[in-house]
C-alpha positions in Angstrom: 0.0 0.2 0.1 1.5 3.1 -1.0 2.6 6.2 1.5 -0.3 8.3 0.4 -2.8 5.6 0.8 -2.0 4.7 4.6 -1.7 8.5 5.4 -5.7 9.0 3.6 -6.8 6.0 5.3 -5.4 6.4 8.8 -5.2 10.0 9.0 -9.0 9.9 7.8 -10.3 7.7 10.0 -8.7 9.0 12.8 -9.8 12.5 11.8 -13.6 11.2 11.2 -13.6 9.6 14.8 -13.0 13.3 15.9 -16.0 14.7 13.8 -18.4 12.0 15.0 -17.4 12.9 18.4 -17.7 16.8 18.4 -20.9 16.0 16.4 -22.2 13.6 19.2 -21.3 15.8 21.7 -23.5 18.8 19.7 -26.4 16.5 20.0 -26.1 15.6 23.4 -25.9 19.5 24.3 -29.0 20.3 22.0 -31.3 17.6 24.2 -31.9 18.5 27.5 -33.3 15.3 28.4 -31.7 11.8 29.4 -29.7 11.1 25.8 -30.4 6.9 26.5 -32.9 7.2 23.8 -31.7 9.1 21.4 -31.1 7.2 18.5 -28.9 9.9 16.5 -26.5 10.3 19.8 -25.6 6.6 19.8 -25.7 6.2 15.9 -22.6 8.8 16.0 -20.8 7.4 19.5 -20.7 3.7 17.2 -19.5 5.6 14.4 -16.7 7.2 16.7 -15.2 4.3 17.3 -15.6 1.8 14.7 -13.8 4.6 12.5 -11.3 4.4 15.2 -10.7 0.7 15.1 -10.3 0.9 11.2 -7.8 3.5 11.5 -5.9 1.7 13.7 -4.2 -0.7 11.3 -3.3 2.0 8.5 -1.2 3.9 11.4 0.6 1.1 13.0 1.7 0.1 9.5 3.3 4.0 9.4 4.5 3.7 12.6 6.7 0.5 11.9 7.4 1.4 8.4 9.5 4.7 9.8 10.8 2.2 12.8 8.7 3.9 15.5 8.3 0.5 17.1 7.5 1.5 20.3 4.9 4.3 19.2 3.5 1.2 17.0 3.5 -1.3 20.0 1.7 1.1 22.0 -1.0 1.7 19.3 -2.1 -1.4 19.5 -2.3 -1.4 23.4 -5.1 0.9 22.7 -7.1 -1.5 21.2 -8.8 -3.1 24.3 -9.9 0.5 25.0 -11.4 1.2 21.6 -13.1 -1.9 21.8 -14.6 -1.0 25.0 -16.0 2.3 23.8 -17.2 0.6 20.6 -19.1 -2.0 22.8 -20.2 0.4 25.5 -21.6 2.1 22.5 -23.4 -0.6 20.9 -24.7 -2.0 24.5 -25.6 2.0 26.0 -23.9 0.7 29.0 -20.7 -0.3 30.0 -18.2 -2.7 28.2 -17.6 -6.1 30.0 -15.6 -5.3 33.2 -12.3 -7.8 32.1 -11.6 -5.6 28.9 -12.1 -2.7 30.7 -9.7 -4.0 33.2 -7.4 -5.0 30.1 -7.8 -1.4 28.8 -6.8 -0.3 32.0 -3.4 -2.4 32.5 -2.4 -1.4 28.8 -1.7 2.4 30.1 1.3 1.7 32.6 2.7 -1.4 30.7 2.8 0.6 27.6 4.0 3.6 29.3 6.5 1.9 31.7 8.1 0.2 29.0 8.4 3.1 26.9 10.7 4.8 29.2 12.7 1.3 30.1 13.4 1.0 26.5 14.4 4.6 26.0 16.3 4.7 29.5 14.3 7.9 29.9 13.7 10.5 27.3 17.3 11.0 25.4 16.0 12.2 22.0 13.1 14.6 20.0 11.8 11.7 18.2 11.8 9.5 21.5 10.0 12.5 23.7 7.1 12.9 20.6 6.8 9.2 20.9 6.4 8.9 24.6 4.2 12.4 24.9 1.8 10.5 22.2 1.6 7.0 23.2 0.4 8.8 26.7 -2.0 11.2 24.9 -3.5 8.3 23.1 -3.4 5.6 26.0 -5.0 7.6 28.3 -7.4 9.5 26.3 -8.7 6.5 24.8 -9.3 4.6 27.5 -10.8 8.2 29.6 -13.1 8.4 26.4 -14.5 4.7 26.8 -15.4 4.9 30.0 -17.7 8.1 29.3 -14.8 11.1 30.7 -14.4 14.1 28.7 -10.9 14.5 30.2 -9.9 12.4 27.8 -10.1 15.2 25.1 -7.5 16.8 26.9 -5.3 13.7 26.5 -6.1 13.3 22.8 -5.1 17.2 22.4 -1.3 16.0 23.5 -1.7 13.0 21.5 -2.7 15.0 18.7 0.2 17.7 18.9 2.9 15.1 19.5 1.9 13.1 16.8 1.6 16.3 14.4 5.2 17.2 15.2 6.3 13.6 14.8 4.9 13.2 11.3 6.0 16.4 10.2 9.6 15.3 11.0 9.3 12.3 9.0 7.8 14.3 6.3 4.1 12.7 6.1 2.2 16.5 5.8 -1.3 14.9 5.1 -0.8 12.8 8.4 0.1 16.4 9.8 -2.6 18.4 8.6 -5.2 15.6 9.8 -3.7 16.0 13.0 -4.6 19.8 13.5 -7.8 19.1 12.0 -8.3 16.3 14.7 -7.3 19.5 17.3 -9.9 21.9 16.0 -13.0 18.8 16.5 -11.5 17.6 19.5 -11.4 21.2 21.3 -14.7 22.0 20.1 -16.1 18.5 21.3 -14.4 19.3 25.0 -15.7 22.9 24.9 -19.4 21.9 24.1 -19.7 19.1 26.5 -17.7 21.3 29.4 -20.7 23.9 28.8 -23.3 21.1 29.1 -22.0 19.9 32.2 -19.7 22.4 34.1 -15.8 22.6 34.0 -15.5 21.3 37.3 -17.7 18.2 36.2 -16.6 14.6 35.6 -19.5 13.8 33.3 -20.1 10.7 31.1 -20.0 10.1 27.1 -22.1 7.3 28.0 -25.7 8.4 29.3 -26.9 5.9 32.2 
Protein backbone atom coordinates (compact mmCIF):
# COMPACT_ATOMS: atom_id res chain seq x y z
CA UNK A 1 0.00 0.00 0.00
CA UNK A 2 1.37 3.41 -0.97
CA UNK A 3 2.54 6.04 1.47
CA UNK A 4 -0.23 8.42 0.35
CA UNK A 5 -2.95 5.77 0.69
CA UNK A 6 -1.81 4.88 4.22
CA UNK A 7 -1.96 8.55 5.21
CA UNK A 8 -5.43 8.98 3.72
CA UNK A 9 -6.81 5.85 5.38
CA UNK A 10 -5.18 6.21 8.79
CA UNK A 11 -5.40 9.96 9.08
CA UNK A 12 -8.87 10.06 7.53
CA UNK A 13 -10.34 7.49 9.90
CA UNK A 14 -8.79 9.13 12.97
CA UNK A 15 -10.07 12.52 11.83
CA UNK A 16 -13.56 11.09 11.31
CA UNK A 17 -13.40 9.78 14.88
CA UNK A 18 -12.93 13.35 16.17
CA UNK A 19 -15.63 14.70 13.85
CA UNK A 20 -18.17 12.10 15.02
CA UNK A 21 -17.29 12.70 18.69
CA UNK A 22 -17.72 16.44 18.19
CA UNK A 23 -21.07 15.94 16.43
CA UNK A 24 -22.15 13.60 19.24
CA UNK A 25 -21.42 16.25 21.85
CA UNK A 26 -23.46 18.81 19.92
CA UNK A 27 -26.39 16.38 19.75
CA UNK A 28 -26.10 15.83 23.50
CA UNK A 29 -25.92 19.56 24.24
CA UNK A 30 -29.17 20.24 22.36
CA UNK A 31 -31.08 17.54 24.23
CA UNK A 32 -31.94 18.63 27.74
CA UNK A 33 -33.39 15.22 28.51
CA UNK A 34 -31.60 11.88 28.96
CA UNK A 35 -29.86 10.79 25.74
CA UNK A 36 -30.25 7.10 26.55
CA UNK A 37 -32.96 6.69 23.91
CA UNK A 38 -31.53 9.22 21.46
CA UNK A 39 -30.83 7.15 18.31
CA UNK A 40 -28.72 9.86 16.64
CA UNK A 41 -26.51 10.19 19.71
CA UNK A 42 -25.79 6.47 19.84
CA UNK A 43 -25.24 6.18 16.08
CA UNK A 44 -22.59 8.90 16.20
CA UNK A 45 -21.04 7.26 19.25
CA UNK A 46 -20.85 3.90 17.49
CA UNK A 47 -19.48 5.41 14.27
CA UNK A 48 -16.80 7.30 16.22
CA UNK A 49 -15.40 4.13 17.76
CA UNK A 50 -15.81 2.05 14.58
CA UNK A 51 -13.75 4.41 12.40
CA UNK A 52 -11.18 4.73 15.20
CA UNK A 53 -10.59 0.98 15.01
CA UNK A 54 -10.48 1.06 11.20
CA UNK A 55 -7.77 3.73 11.28
CA UNK A 56 -5.61 1.76 13.70
CA UNK A 57 -4.03 -0.62 11.16
CA UNK A 58 -2.83 2.02 8.64
CA UNK A 59 -1.32 4.07 11.47
CA UNK A 60 0.50 1.05 12.88
CA UNK A 61 1.89 0.24 9.41
CA UNK A 62 3.16 3.83 9.07
CA UNK A 63 4.84 3.74 12.47
CA UNK A 64 6.52 0.39 11.76
CA UNK A 65 7.67 1.54 8.30
CA UNK A 66 9.35 4.53 9.96
CA UNK A 67 10.78 2.25 12.69
CA UNK A 68 8.73 3.99 15.33
CA UNK A 69 8.46 0.55 16.93
CA UNK A 70 7.38 1.79 20.31
CA UNK A 71 4.63 4.07 19.02
CA UNK A 72 3.31 1.29 16.77
CA UNK A 73 3.28 -1.27 19.57
CA UNK A 74 1.58 1.09 22.01
CA UNK A 75 -0.96 2.01 19.33
CA UNK A 76 -1.90 -1.67 19.19
CA UNK A 77 -2.09 -1.64 22.99
CA UNK A 78 -4.91 0.90 22.73
CA UNK A 79 -7.15 -1.58 20.90
CA UNK A 80 -8.83 -2.90 24.10
CA UNK A 81 -9.87 0.64 25.04
CA UNK A 82 -11.24 1.20 21.53
CA UNK A 83 -13.21 -2.03 21.81
CA UNK A 84 -14.49 -0.87 25.21
CA UNK A 85 -15.82 2.31 23.63
CA UNK A 86 -17.44 0.50 20.70
CA UNK A 87 -19.05 -2.21 22.84
CA UNK A 88 -20.33 0.37 25.33
CA UNK A 89 -21.85 2.38 22.47
CA UNK A 90 -23.52 -0.71 20.99
CA UNK A 91 -24.81 -2.03 24.32
CA UNK A 92 -25.60 1.48 25.63
CA UNK A 93 -23.90 0.55 28.88
CA UNK A 94 -20.42 -0.27 30.11
CA UNK A 95 -18.25 -2.80 28.30
CA UNK A 96 -17.39 -6.07 30.10
CA UNK A 97 -15.23 -5.41 33.15
CA UNK A 98 -12.46 -7.76 32.00
CA UNK A 99 -12.02 -5.73 28.81
CA UNK A 100 -11.98 -2.48 30.78
CA UNK A 101 -9.30 -3.93 33.09
CA UNK A 102 -7.25 -5.03 30.06
CA UNK A 103 -7.50 -1.53 28.59
CA UNK A 104 -6.47 -0.01 31.91
CA UNK A 105 -3.52 -2.38 32.21
CA UNK A 106 -2.24 -1.27 28.81
CA UNK A 107 -1.58 2.26 30.09
CA UNK A 108 1.14 1.63 32.73
CA UNK A 109 2.50 -1.32 30.76
CA UNK A 110 2.96 0.63 27.55
CA UNK A 111 4.28 3.80 29.13
CA UNK A 112 6.50 1.93 31.57
CA UNK A 113 8.06 -0.10 28.79
CA UNK A 114 8.65 3.02 26.72
CA UNK A 115 10.64 4.65 29.50
CA UNK A 116 12.54 1.41 30.16
CA UNK A 117 13.30 0.85 26.48
CA UNK A 118 14.56 4.38 25.94
CA UNK A 119 16.27 4.65 29.31
CA UNK A 120 14.30 7.83 29.79
CA UNK A 121 13.87 10.52 27.17
CA UNK A 122 17.11 10.97 25.24
CA UNK A 123 15.99 12.31 21.83
CA UNK A 124 13.24 14.58 20.55
CA UNK A 125 11.59 11.78 18.57
CA UNK A 126 11.50 9.58 21.66
CA UNK A 127 9.93 12.35 23.68
CA UNK A 128 7.29 12.83 20.99
CA UNK A 129 6.60 9.09 20.91
CA UNK A 130 6.20 8.93 24.68
CA UNK A 131 4.01 12.04 24.79
CA UNK A 132 1.87 10.87 21.91
CA UNK A 133 1.59 7.39 23.42
CA UNK A 134 0.51 8.78 26.77
CA UNK A 135 -2.13 10.95 25.14
CA UNK A 136 -3.38 8.08 23.00
CA UNK A 137 -3.58 5.42 25.73
CA UNK A 138 -4.96 7.57 28.53
CA UNK A 139 -7.25 9.62 26.29
CA UNK A 140 -8.73 6.56 24.60
CA UNK A 141 -9.29 4.82 27.93
CA UNK A 142 -10.91 7.84 29.56
CA UNK A 143 -13.25 8.44 26.63
CA UNK A 144 -14.16 4.74 26.49
CA UNK A 145 -15.18 5.08 30.15
CA UNK A 146 -17.18 8.24 29.49
CA UNK A 147 -14.77 10.87 30.87
CA UNK A 148 -14.53 14.12 28.93
CA UNK A 149 -11.02 14.70 30.29
CA UNK A 150 -9.96 12.20 27.64
CA UNK A 151 -10.29 15.02 25.12
CA UNK A 152 -7.47 16.89 26.84
CA UNK A 153 -5.19 13.85 26.54
CA UNK A 154 -6.12 13.64 22.87
CA UNK A 155 -4.73 17.15 22.43
CA UNK A 156 -1.37 15.91 23.73
CA UNK A 157 -1.58 12.94 21.36
CA UNK A 158 -2.48 15.05 18.34
CA UNK A 159 0.17 17.68 19.04
CA UNK A 160 3.00 15.20 19.60
CA UNK A 161 1.98 13.06 16.62
CA UNK A 162 1.68 16.07 14.33
CA UNK A 163 5.21 17.18 15.15
CA UNK A 164 6.60 13.66 14.74
CA UNK A 165 4.86 13.23 11.39
CA UNK A 166 6.19 16.63 10.30
CA UNK A 167 9.73 15.53 11.09
CA UNK A 168 9.19 12.33 9.09
CA UNK A 169 7.55 14.24 6.20
CA UNK A 170 4.01 12.82 6.42
CA UNK A 171 2.38 16.13 5.61
CA UNK A 172 -1.13 14.76 5.06
CA UNK A 173 -1.05 13.29 8.55
CA UNK A 174 0.17 16.61 9.95
CA UNK A 175 -2.87 18.31 8.42
CA UNK A 176 -5.14 15.57 9.78
CA UNK A 177 -3.75 15.99 13.28
CA UNK A 178 -4.22 19.77 13.17
CA UNK A 179 -7.85 19.36 12.05
CA UNK A 180 -8.34 16.76 14.78
CA UNK A 181 -7.22 19.31 17.36
CA UNK A 182 -9.89 21.74 16.13
CA UNK A 183 -12.70 19.18 16.49
CA UNK A 184 -11.36 17.87 19.80
CA UNK A 185 -11.27 21.36 21.31
CA UNK A 186 -14.82 21.99 20.13
CA UNK A 187 -16.04 18.65 21.53
CA UNK A 188 -14.46 19.38 24.92
CA UNK A 189 -15.86 22.92 24.96
CA UNK A 190 -19.34 21.70 24.07
CA UNK A 191 -19.23 18.94 26.69
CA UNK A 192 -17.86 21.23 29.40
CA UNK A 193 -20.56 23.83 28.77
CA UNK A 194 -23.13 21.06 29.22
CA UNK A 195 -21.87 19.62 32.52
CA UNK A 196 -19.72 22.45 33.87
CA UNK A 197 -15.90 22.75 33.98
CA UNK A 198 -15.53 20.93 37.28
CA UNK A 199 -17.81 18.00 36.50
CA UNK A 200 -16.58 14.54 35.67
CA UNK A 201 -19.36 13.87 33.19
CA UNK A 202 -20.09 10.79 31.13
CA UNK A 203 -20.05 10.21 27.42
CA UNK A 204 -22.42 7.29 27.86
CA UNK A 205 -25.76 8.31 29.40
CA UNK A 206 -26.98 5.93 32.06
